[in-house]
N, C-alpha and C positions, 0 to 999 in steps of 0.2 A: 494470519497464516501460521498455521502449526502443523506439527507433521504427527499422523496416527498409523498405528500398525497392529494387527491383530493377528492371531492364528489358532486354529484348533487342530488337533490331531497329529502333532508334530513329537519327535521323540523328545525334545528339550525345548520346550516354548520359550524359556528365558533366554536361551543363545538366540531365537530366531528374532525375538522383540529387541534385545540390545543392538544385534548387527544392524537391525534395520532402522533403529533409532539414530546411530552413528551416520548412517547414509541419509538422514532426514534432517540433520542439524541446520543444512541451509535454509529451512523453512522456520526455525525457531530454535532458540537457546536458553531462554530465560530459565527455566524448569525442565525436568523429567521425571517421569515415574512410569512404573508397570503396575499391572494387577495380574495376578495368576489364580486361576480355579484348579483345585484338586482335592479328590475325596470329599466333595461337597462343600469347602470351604473358599472362601474367597480372601487372599491375602494381598498387600498392596506396599509398594516402597515409592517413595517420592523425595526429590531433592531440589533445591534451588541455588542452583553452583553457576550461573552465568552461563559462559562458553565452556566450561568444565562440567555441566550439569550431566550429560550421558556419562562421560567416564566416570565420575563420582559415583553415579547410579551402579555402574557395573560393579565397583567396590562394593556399595552397600549391601548389594542380592547376592555376594560371593557365596554365603551360607543359605541360600533359599532352597527349598525342596524340589525335586524336579515336578515338572507339571506339563501337560500336553496342550493346554489352552491358556490363552492370555491375552491382554493387550497392553498397548504401549503409548507414550505420548510424548512429544516434545514441543515446548509452548513457548508462541510468541504473543506476549500479553496483549489482551486488549480491555479486559474487565478485569480490574483489581491488580494489586501488585505482584509482580514475580517472586512470590515467595511460596514456601512448601505447602501453607494453606491453600492455597489458590491454584497449586499443582494438580496435573491430571493423573491418573484416573481419579474421578469422582465417585463416591459410593451413596447409597441410600441410608436410610436412618439406621437400618438394622445391618449395614455392613455386608450385604447378601447380594448386592448387584453393583457391577462397576461400568463405569461409563468414560469413553473419550469422545472429544468435541473438537471439530474445526469448524470456525465459521463465526458468527454473532446472531445471537437470539434478540432479536429485536423487542420484544415483548416481555423480556425475562423479568422487569421489576413487578408488573401485574402479575405474573405466574408464582413468584415469589412470596409476595404478598398473600396470595390466597393458600398458597402451601404452609405457610407460616400459621395463618389464621387456623388452618386444619389442623395442627398440631406438629408439623414436620420440623426438624431442626436443620438449619444450614450450617453449615461449617466454612463456608468459602463466601467471597463477594462476587464470584465470578457469575456470569450469563450461563454457563454451561451445567453447573449443578442442578439447576431448578428441572433439568431433564431428567437427571436419574430419581429425583423424589416425585416427579410425575409419573414415570414408568413404575416406580415402587407402588404407589396410589393406584395407579390401573390393574395392576397384576392382581391386587388383593380381591378383584371383581373377577377378571378375566381368567386369572392362575396362568397365562400363557404369556411368553414374553415377546413371542413374535405380535400377537394380537395387541399387547400393550404398549410395544412400541409404534404400532402402525396407529393407535388411536391417539396417542401422545403427541405425535407428528401433526396432526389435525388441526392441533390448538396453537402450534409453533409457528410464529413469524419470524423470517428472517434468513440467514445462510447456513447450513450446516453438512457436516459429513462425521457420522457418528459410528461408533461401534459399541454394541452393548452384551454384557453377558451376566449369567446370572448361577447361585449355587443351585437352583432347582434344576436346571437343564445344564450340566457341566460341560457339555460336548457342544452347545449351540453358542453361536456366536450371532447376532442380528446387526446387521449394518444397514444404512440408508444415507441418501444423499439428496440435497437441494442445493445447488449452486455451487458450494465448495466441491472440489475435485475428490473423487473416490473410485479405486479400482480394487477386484479382486481376482483370484487367483488359485489352482490348487496344482499338487504334484505330490506323489508317492504318499498317499493317505493323508495328506495335510491340506488344510484351505487356509488362503489368506487374505488379508483385507489390508488397504494402505491408503493412504494419500496420494502419495508419487510411486511411480513405477521402482526408483532406485532401492527403496525399501525390501525389495522381495525379487529383485532380478535376480540373486544368485538361488532363488529357491525354484523359480518357474520363469519361462519366458513367454508363457502364454495366460494373458490374463484378460477378464472382462471391465470393459467400460461401464460404470455404473452411470446411468442417466438420472435426470431430475426425478425426486419422488418417485424412485425405485427403492424397495426393499429387500435387502438378501439375507436368505438362510444361508449361515455357513457351518457346516458340520464335518468331520473328516473325511475328505475326499470328495465331499459334496456341496455345491453351490445350486441354492434355487432362486432365481429373481423374479420379483412380483412388482407388479404397477401398483399406483396408490389405490387402486379398488381391490387388491388383492390377488388379482389374476397371474397365473406364471406367463413369464413371456420370454421369448428367445432373445437373450442379450447381444450386445456387439461385442464380438472378439477380437484381439490383436496378438500378433507375433511378434515380440521384441527381438532385436538382433543387434541393438545398441549395447556399448559398454557402460561400465558404472558412471564413468564421468560424464558421458553424454547423456544419460538417463538422469542425472541431476540437473542437466540443464535442459531437460524435456526435448531432447532433440536437437535444440539450437547449438550453433557453434559456440558460443560464449554466454557468460551470464549478463551482457550487455543487452545481448540481441532478447534475450529471455524477459530481462526486466521491461524493456520497451514494450514487449507484448504484452505484458502484464498491467500496462497503466490502466485500460480500461477498467479491470478488476479492482485496480488500487482507487480509482476514482468512485465507484460504485460502493466500496466497502467505507470509504471515508464518509459517504454519503447515508449509508444505509443506517435506518433507525433515527435519523438526524432531521428528517421531513415528516412531520406528520400527516396522517389522511386528512386534516384539516388544512395540510400547507402552512404548519407553523415549525419553527425550527426548535429543536429540543438538543440542547449541548449538555451530556451527562457530568462533566465537571468543571463546568462555569460556575464559579461562587462567588462572583461579583454582584452584589445587590442590584435592582434596578434603579435605586437611589445613586449609588456608586456610579452607574453608567450614565446616566442624566447628570451627573454633575462633572464629568469629563469633559475637559475643553482643550486637551493637546493629547495624540497618541503618538509614540515613540516605537517604530520598530527597529530593532537590532538584529543583526544575522551576519553571517560570512557566506563568500561563494555563491554556489547556486541559491541557497537559501535566502541570500540577501537579495538575489534578483525575484524571487517569490515574493518578497515582501516589497519590493519596487512595484512589480505588478499589482498586488494588493492596495498599494496607496490609492492609485487612481479609482478602483471601486470604493474603497473608505469615505474618499473625500466627497464624493459624488452623493453616495448613499448616506452617510452620517452628518456630513457637515462639518465634520470636525477637522481642522488641519492635523495632518498627519507627516511626521518627520522620518526617513528612513537612515540609518546609519550603521556603516561598517562596524562591526561590533568591536574590534580591536583599538578603534579610535573613541569611540564613545566618551567613556568616561575621563577622557585625557581633553576633552574640549570643555570640561567645566560646564556640563548642560544645566540649563535651568529646569528644574523639577519641582511640583509639589503635590499636595493630596490630591490635586484634580488632573494629574496626567496619569495616563496607562501606558506604560512600557510593555511590549509584547517581545519576547524572544521568539526566534524563527531557528530552529536547529533539528535537522534530521536525527541526530543521535540524542540530544538533550544533554552532552558532554563537551560541546566544543567548548574549550576553556574561556575563549575572547567572549563568547554570547554568555556563558554562564556569569562571567564577571560584570558584563554589562547589565544584565539583569539584576545582580545583587547592588550595582551600583544605584539602580532605579529604585529599589527598595529600600536603602539607605537615604535617598533623596526623598522618602516619603510617598513616591508614585505606589500605585497599584501596579501589580505585575501579573502576566499571564506568557505562558510558553505555548508553543504550536511546535510537536515533535511527533518523531515516529515511534518512540521508544518509552514504553510506560514505565512508571517507576525511576525514570533517570534523574540525575542530580538536579536539573532545571526543573523538571516536572513535580518534584518532592519539594521544591523550595518554593515554587511561584503562588500567588494568589489564587490562578486557576490555571487550567491545562486544558488543551484540547489536541487529542490525537488522532494521528493523520488514518492509522490503519494502514498503510501502504504494504507492510510485511517487510520482512528483512530483506535488504539490497544489498548484493554481494559485490558487484561492480563497484571501483572506487568512483568512477564518473556518475554522478547521481543523474536518474532518470525518472523513475516513477515517484520517487520523493518529492520532486520538484513539482511534479504536475499536481500530488496530492496535497502539498502544501498550500500552492495557490488555491485550490478546491476549498480548503480547510480554512483558509484565511476569507474567502469570500462568504461562506458559511457564516463566519464570526462576523463579518462587516455588516451582513443581513441582519443577524441578529442584534447587533447594537442598534441599528436604523430601527427596527422595529420598537426595540424598547425605548428609544428618544422620540419616536414618531414623525420622525423625518423621511420617510418613504409612505407614498398613500399606499392603498390597499392593491391598485391596479399596477403600480410599478412593481412591488413587493412580488406578486403572483409572477409576473411577467419575469422578473430575475431567478425565482426560484424555478420555472419551466426552464429556463437557459441553463441551469445548474443541473437539471434533470437530464438534459440531451446530451452533455458533456461525453457520457460514458460511449454511446453510439458513434458520436462525431470522431471520438479519438480512435476508437476502432477502424472506423471507416479510413481516417487518416494513414494508420498504420499498414492498412492492405494496400496502399499505394506506394510500398517502398520501390518497387521498380523503378519508378520514374525517377527517384531521388538518387538510385543506384545510378542510373544513366546518367543523369547530370555530374555527380561525384567523378563518374568515370572519365566524363569530357574535361575537367578541370584537374585532372590527376597530378599534373606538371608544376601546378601553380604553388607559389609560395608565399604571396602577400593576399590576405584575406580582409575585407572589410563588412562589418553587417551593420544596415542601418534600419531604423525603424521610428516611427512616431508613435506618440500618445503612450498607450500600454505595448506599444509594437517594441519601444526603445529599450526596456528590461529585457524584453523576448530577444531583442537582437544581442544584447550584452550576454545574456546566456547562449546563444547559439555560438558568440565568438569563444566563450568560457570552454564550452564543449571540445571546440576543435583545438584550442589551445591544449587542452588537458590530455587529448588520446592521440593526437597526430603530430604534436610538436611543431604545428606550424604558426607562422606569426597571423594573429587574428586580433580585430579589435572591434568594438561596438559603438557606435555613435549615434545620437539623435539626429535624423536626417538634416535638420535645419543646421547643426554644428559644421557641417561641410566647408561652408565659406569662410570659417573661423580657424581654419588650420589644416585639417586633413586634406583638404583638395591640394594642397600642394605636391602630395605624395600619390597621387592616383595616377597611374600613367598604363601604357600597355603591358599587359602580364598581370596586374591586380586584377583581382575577381572581388566584385561587390555583390552581397546578398540582401537583398531590400525587400522588407515585408511591407507588401503593397494589399494587404486583405482589407475588407470593408470597414473603412474608418472615415469621418469627416475630413481627415489631412490625408485622404489618399491621393488627392490631386497635388496636394504639396509634395507626398513623397515620389509620385511620380516626375515632378520638376527636378528634384533630386536626382532623381535616376537618369533625366537628360544630361545633367550637369557632368556625373562621371563616364557617360557613354562618349560624350564629348571630348573627354580627355583620354579615351583609349582603353577603359578599362572593361572587363568581362562582366555581363550583369547577369544574374540568377534572381529571379522574381518570383515570391511566392505570392500567389494570386487566390481569389476567391474561384471557384467553379464558375465557368460560363463567361469570367471576364475578360474576353477577348481582345477588348481596346488595350488595357493593362498589360496583358501577355505579349502584345505585339512589341511592347518596348524592349523587352528583354532578350538576351542572345539564349538564353533556357528559361523554362518556367517550372514549377513546382505548383500544380493545382491541390488545392484544399477545400473541404467544406466551408460555406459562409458561416458566420457566427456572429452576435453582438459584440462592437468593439471591447468591451471589459472580459469578456470571456473567450476571445479570440485567442490570446495566448496560450490557453490550455490545448488547443489544436495546433496552434501553429509552430509550438515547441518540437513537434513531433518530427518533421521533415528536417528540422536543424540537428536534431539528434541523429537521426540515420545519415545526414550527409555527412556529418563528422565521423561516425562509424565506417562509413564506406571508405572514406579518404584514409583513416588510420588504417583500417585492415588492407586497402591498396597497396598500402608503404609498409605493409609486414609487422605492425605493431601489435602489442598485446592490449587491447582494448579493456580488459578487467583490471590489469594492474600497470598503469601509467606511469613512469617513471618519477622519482623523488617524491611522489603523492601518497597519502595515505587515506582511509575512510573519515576518521576522526581525529583532529587537531587538539592534542590534550597540552600543548605547551604554548606560552605567549610569545 
C-alpha cells in the first residue's frame, strides 16, 4: 500500500504534490519523492527518512523551480529496502520519463531479466522500476506515451495504480489501474490523479473512480478515460462532501473499521505472486536451503500479543503438514527459560512491526544458539527483517489503529504459506493434499469479504449484551487461539474483563466463576471437535451464562443451543480462524463504540513495544 498523486495544469505543481503526500502518509511513510516536468526536462527529488519522509522532502525541494505538472509518491515498501534508491518516482535510462506505482508486479523478475539483457540499467531492486523501462522501450517504437503505457500493461501481471509522465509530452500524464485504487479529478484548468481522495480533496470535490484496466489521459483541465481496448468510456463520477479526516478513513468512522474492511485485500496481497500458475509456492526472501529445511527437527515460534495468537494458529497447520514439532513461546519469556536450540532448530519471529524488542531479542537468542532464524513481518527492512536468515513479508499495508486486525489475518495466511512450503520441500504432504490446501488459501479472500459484509448480525448481538461485564471466549483445536485473540480484542478496546480458554479447560477452574450475567462466546464452527464444544456450551448454559455461538452457515442444530448466533461461511478447520476472527473483531468494536471509547487509541497501549 503506497500513496500516489499527480497533477498537470497547476499554478505550482510542487505545492499540490507535497500537500497531497502529507494527506497520504497513512498509506506509507518509508520514503517519499516527487518528479516535476518543466520546459521539457524531468527533475526528481527523493528521500527515505521514515515517518519524517514527507516533511524532509518539503525541505529538500525548497529551491525547486516552478512547474505545472508532476508526480509524487509516499512508499510502503514491499520489494526492496526503504532507501532512496528504491524510492519513487522511478526514471527510465535517459531520465526522460518518470513513473509512480502502487501495487505489486508479479512478473517483475522475468521482465527485469529481459530488460537488462536488452541493455537497460536498473538502479533499484523494486518491482516498480521495470515498468518505467518497459514503457521507455516501447516509446522508441510508438512515439506515444499513451500507446506505450497501454502496450506495457498487456505484459504486466499483478496489481497496479500508476502515473507516468514524459518530457516529450510535458502537459500529459497517463494513469492506469488494475486492482489497486485510483481516482482522478479536475478543477480550474488543472487535472489530478491520486490513490485516495484525501490527496486532492482541497483541490476538487468531484472525482472519477477509475475501474480495472482503464487508462486515463490527464491534460490541464481535461480527463479522458479509455477501456483496455483503447475506446473512450463514460467514467463513474462521485461528489465528495466528507472532510479531510473522514476522507483519510475512506468514509469510515475510524481506522479500525477501515482496516477490518481491508482484510480481504491484505490476504490477497499477501498471497499475490506467491502461488504460481502451476500451484507451486514462491517465497521471495526465503533464503534457507532445501537441505537446511529437511534437516530441521524442531520449530520455535516467538511472538507477543496478537502475533502470538497468529503463531498459535499456525502451529496446528505446521505440525499437520510438516510433521515437525512446533513450540510457540511468548517472546518476552523465551530466552529466560534456557531453551534447547541447535543447528537443526528453526526459530520464527512473528511481529507486525518487526521492531518489538521482546521478539527481536528472542530471535537474536535463537541465532546465538545456532538455530536458523526467520521473521514474518509487515514492515520491510525492519530490524528483525535485516537480522534474520530469511523473511516473509505480509504486505498488509500500514495499520493505524493500535488494535491489530488485518495484520493478524495476513500473518496467519503468510505463516500457512510458509508451512506449506516447508511441507513441500520435506515431502510430507502428498500432491492432492497440497493442492487442496492451496485452494483453501485461495478461497479466503472471498470468504473474509463475505463475513465482513454480515456485520449487522454482530452489531445486533453486541447491543444485546452491552451491559455485561464478564466475557469468556471458548474454542477447541485452532479455535482455541482464535478465542484468545477474541478476548484480547475485547480487553484492548472496550476495557471489559475477557478471558480465552480451550473448551476442555472449563472443568479445571473457570467453571467456578460462570454464573448469570457472564457472557460466553463459543466457536462452534466445523471441526472434528464441534460436538465436544457443544457439550462445553451445555455446561455454561446450565450455570446461567448467556451464550453467543459462532457457527457455520446452515448449522441450525448447533445454533439452537445459543442465546444468540453469529453465522459465518464454512471453511476447513485449519483455515477457519481466518474468517472466524472477523466477527470477534466486530463484536469487540461494537461493544467499545457502544461504551463511548476511542477504538483507534485504547488507553495505556502503543502500536509497537520497544522496551522490555
